[in-house]
N, C-alpha and C positions, 0 to 999 in steps of 0.2 A: 378165468380169462378167455375170451372169445377166441376161435382158431381163425387167423389170417386167411382170406378165400378170394382168389381172383374172380373177379365176375365180368370185365369187360377190358377190351384192349383194342384201341383205335389205330388200326394198320394204315389207313388212310392219313391220318395225322402224322404218323413216323415216315411216311413217303414224302409228304408235303415238306417236313422238318428237312429231312436229307437232301431234297432238291434245293430249299433255300440256304442250306449251309454251304453250299457251293459259292455264295456270294462272297463268303468270307476269303477264298483264295488269293486275290490280289494283296491284301493288306497282311496276310500271312506270309507269302512269298517276300514281301517288302521287308517283314519283319526277320526272316530267316537271314537274308541277304546282309541285314544291318548288324545281325549276330555274328556272321561269319567274318565281317570286318574286325570284329574285335581280336580274332586270331587266338581265341581261348578254349577252342574246341570245336569239334563237328556239331553241327546241329542236329540231333538226333530227337527220337520221339519222347525219352526221358527229360531232356531238356525243355523241348516244347511243351510238354504237361506242366513242368515245374514253373515254366515263365507264366502260363494261364492261370495257375493257381496260385502262386506264391508272389509273384511280380519280379521285379528287375534287382532287389536287394543283393541277392545271392552272386549274379551275374557281375553287378559293378563292384563288389568285394573282391571277387575273383581276378577283374579286370586290372584294378588299381594294384593289386598285389602283384600280378604280373609287370606293370610299368615300373614299379619300386624296385622290382628284381632285376630288370633290365638297366635300370640307373645304377645300382649297385654294382652290377656287373661290369659297366663301363667305368667304373673307377672315378667318376665325375664328383666333386666334393662341392664346387661352387654352389651356394645356395640360390644364387639367382639363375644360374644356368638349369638347375633342376625345377626351379620354379616354373621358367620357361618352358621346359620340356614336359611338365606336367600340364601346363595351360594348353598347349599345343595337343596333347594327347586327349583333350575333352571332346573335340569334336565326334570321334566315333562313338563314344558311349553316350552321348546326348542324342545323337541321332538313333540309336538303339532304343533310349529310353521313350524317345518319341515315336517310334515305330510300334513299340509295345503297348504304349498308351492309346494309339490310332486302332491298332487291331482290337483291343479290348473294349473300346468305345465306339467301334463299327455297328451300326445300325443296318440290317439288310433292308432294301426296299420291297415291301410286301404289301399285298393287297387284302391281305385276309387277317383273321385273328391269330394267325400262327406265330407272328413276332413275338409274342410273349413266351414262346416255347424255344427261340433261338439262343442257344448258346454256343459260343466259341470253344468251350472246352469239350464239346462233343465231336471235336474233330483230332484226328491224329494224324503224326507225320512219320509215314513209312515208305521205304523203298524210293525216297525222293518225290514225294507227292502227299497232299493233304486231302484226306478223306476219311468216311466213318467206318472206322473198323468193326468187328463183330463184338468187341467189348464195349464200344461206342453206342454201338446199336442197342445192346442190351440194356444201357444206362439210359438212353434215351426212351426206350420202352418203359423201363421203371419209373422212370422220374416225371414222363410227360403223357405216356399212352395208356397206362393201366389203371383201374380202379379196383380196390380190395373193400369187403367186409372187413372191418376189424373191431368192432364194438358188438356186444350183444343186442344193442337196440337195432344196428344195422343189420344182424343177422336175421332178426325177427322181421323187422320191416320188409326186407327182402323177400323173406319168405310167404309173408301174407300177400306182397305184389302178385307172387306168382300164383297164388291161389287164386286171389282176384282176378287176374288174366284168365285163368282156366274157365273159372265159373263164366266169366264175361262172355267168352268165346262159345261156351254151351247155350247161354242164353241167345247170343247172335245166331247160333244154329237152329234153335227152336224157332226163334221168328222168321228167320229166312225160310224155314219149311212152309211157313203159312203164306209165302209170297205176298204178304202184307205191305201195300205201296207206302212208300216214305218220301219225304221231301229229298229231291235229289240233292240238295245243298249240305244235306247231314251226312257225315259219316257213319259208319256202323254204331261206333261207340256213342257219339253225340245222340245218335237216334234213338238208342237203347235209355240214355241217360233221360232224355225229354219225354220219352214216352211213358216210364216205368215209374218216374219220380215227379213230385211235385212238392212246392213249399206252401205250409200252412202255419201262420203265427211265427213267421221267421224260422221254421223247422222243415226240414227236407225230409219227406216222407214217402213210402212206397205209394204209387196210384194204383188202388186197388180196381178202380173201374176200369183202368186199362188191361190188366189181367182179363177181366170179364170180357171186354170189348174184343179182344184179340181172339179169345176162344171162341166167341160168336161167329167172328169173321172166319175164323177155321170151319166150325161146324156149317156154316154156310156155303161155304167153297167146296167141302165134301159132299153136300146135298145136291150140287149143282148137277 
């Protein structure tokens, strides 16, 4: 089995993602405040991450268990009164559920393709603020910004591309030494391709005459 190898890490993409994630702050602040109204505990990073991955189920269960415990502690036994108390208790949990839905469905306003890399889960809540922690940063880099070789084919292709690039650069250096004029609209790579290759019978072959012509040009320059 091929060994996993990192060949690319896009730091510019990471910086764009980190900046873009700041747009989530207002909806996350609203989520935090609606959670605190439930009075079931402090809004911590563990709670924050749990809400973004699991949803509201655990919080709803905890909230209604608290309401039931308070009703039981009050000694009230009337079913009508208990029902009315529960109906009156629906507003905070409904507000919380709406805030969570709003946060998870929030789409940052972006004008580049980085929007596909924006995930609210990449933010932590620590010290009273929402931001990208070191752990979040590593997750973003790993999930969004890094490219690995993972198969034998990928390793082989990558190796051959590197060899090809080395040889291509050697050819460019040889051609540049001749100071042979080229079309200013051609890059070095496209110039090499158009000069040294041609198509015959729908097959790409080396242009043998180009090699001879370039050598003749070099000899002529040397004799000047």
